[in-house]
C-alpha positions, 0 to 999 in steps of 0.5 A: 320797422316791418319797410326796414325788415323786408328791405334788409331780406331784399339786398340780402337775396341779391347778394346771394344771388350775386356770388352765387353766379360768379363761380358758374361762370367762372366754370363755364369758361373753363369749360369753353378753353377745353376740346368740344366733343361730337357725340351726343349724349342722351340726357334721360329726364324723369317726367313727373307723373300725371295724375289720372284725370277724374272719371266724368260723372254720368248723367243722372239718367244713366245712373239710374238705369244702371241701377235698374239692370243691376237691380233687374240681374239680382232679381233673375239671379234671385229668380235663377235660385228660387227656380232651381230650389224649387226644382229641387224640391219637386225632383226630391218630392217626385223621387219620395212619391217614386219610392212610395209607391214602389212601396206600395206596389211591392206591398200589394203583389204582396197582398195579392201574393198572399190572398191568392196562396191563401185562395189556392189553399182554401180552394185544395182544402174545399176540392178535398173536403168536397172529394171526402164528401162526395166519396163518403156520399158515393159510398153511401149511396153504393151502400143502398145498392148492397143488401136485400131488395125488391122491385115491380117493372113491367112492360112488354114481351116479343116472340121469338124463333118460332112463335113470331115466324110460324106460318100456321100459329104464331103469334104478335108481341104481348105484355109482361109483368115480373117482381125482382128480388135478390141480394147485392154483396157489397164488397163484391160485383156479384148478386143473387137475382130471382124473378116471378114473372107473367107473360102473355102474347097475343094469338094473330086472329087469322090463325088457327090451331090444329083442330081449327079452332081460333088461337088463344092468347099464351101466358107463361108463367115463371120463376126463375135465379141466377146471378147478377154483375154490376158495374157501377157507372162512373163515380156515381151510385147508378150502375150497369148490370150483366144477368144470367139464370135458369127457371121453370115456365109453364104455358097455359092458354091454348087449345086442347082440345076441339072445344079449345078449353083452356086449362091449367090442370093441363100445362106442363112445367118446363124448364128453360134459362136466360140472359140480359142486361140493365141499367139500375139508376138510383136517385137516393134510396130509389132506384129505376132500372131498364132491362131486358132478357132472352128466355128459352124455354125447352118444351120436351113433352109440349102439351096438345095444341102447342106445336112448339119445341121451343118458347123463345121471347124477350120482355123489355121491362121497366121497373122501380127498385126499393 
């Protein structure tokens, strides 16, 4: 039954082909009778698209190298990102540290400025306080220079004028004892000065008096008084002073007779004047002073044996004042 069906199909197919070919042959015969053109008509036929060949599969070793390269590139990228992040963090840390350092430096400068200003203020206060204390101490020390005072002094006495240069009866340097006392005013630089003194001039051994007797030492007793001008030495309680005044003097000890008897009864009181200067150095409540005075005595009625109309001498003394 199947064979018969197949045979029927084949016969039908053959008949269809014969019937289709007859019209075609007739058409070709009609065309052949027509005039054939010499112009060629280009016929373009659509070419069927050729599918792209499948890529050849790379060997396994090449695929592994490619994967390693990709992994290395990825690691490099990750490392670059990490390095950039580290740089960013370090830069940020540096900026923050610089900011903190600048704040710290500014704070130190501020503290130093405050400390310097405070130190300068303290120094200024201390200097002002010290100046006040120094002024108070100076005022207190100078106040001790005022009021009543008394001193004791001694030194040498040098003859001046004829007492030193006379060819017949002259004297050498002797000694002095002086007791000064007085009053210094506090508001004005003046004071009152009194002195009780004794000066002894040594007679030269090779000279004789008018009676032919050897010369004796001359003793001069003095009581004098005058004014004193006090000048402070810098910013201290010490001072420089000038003084001047007048006094009464008795000259004794010279030869009054042939036997050269020295008697105070035969002495005369003479008037004289003086002028001098000195330096008073104060240490607490005590002061040391050195001074010199030029003393001139007018002997208008010289006693017998004293052949001088004037007696001039210069005591130089060092003393302590209480």
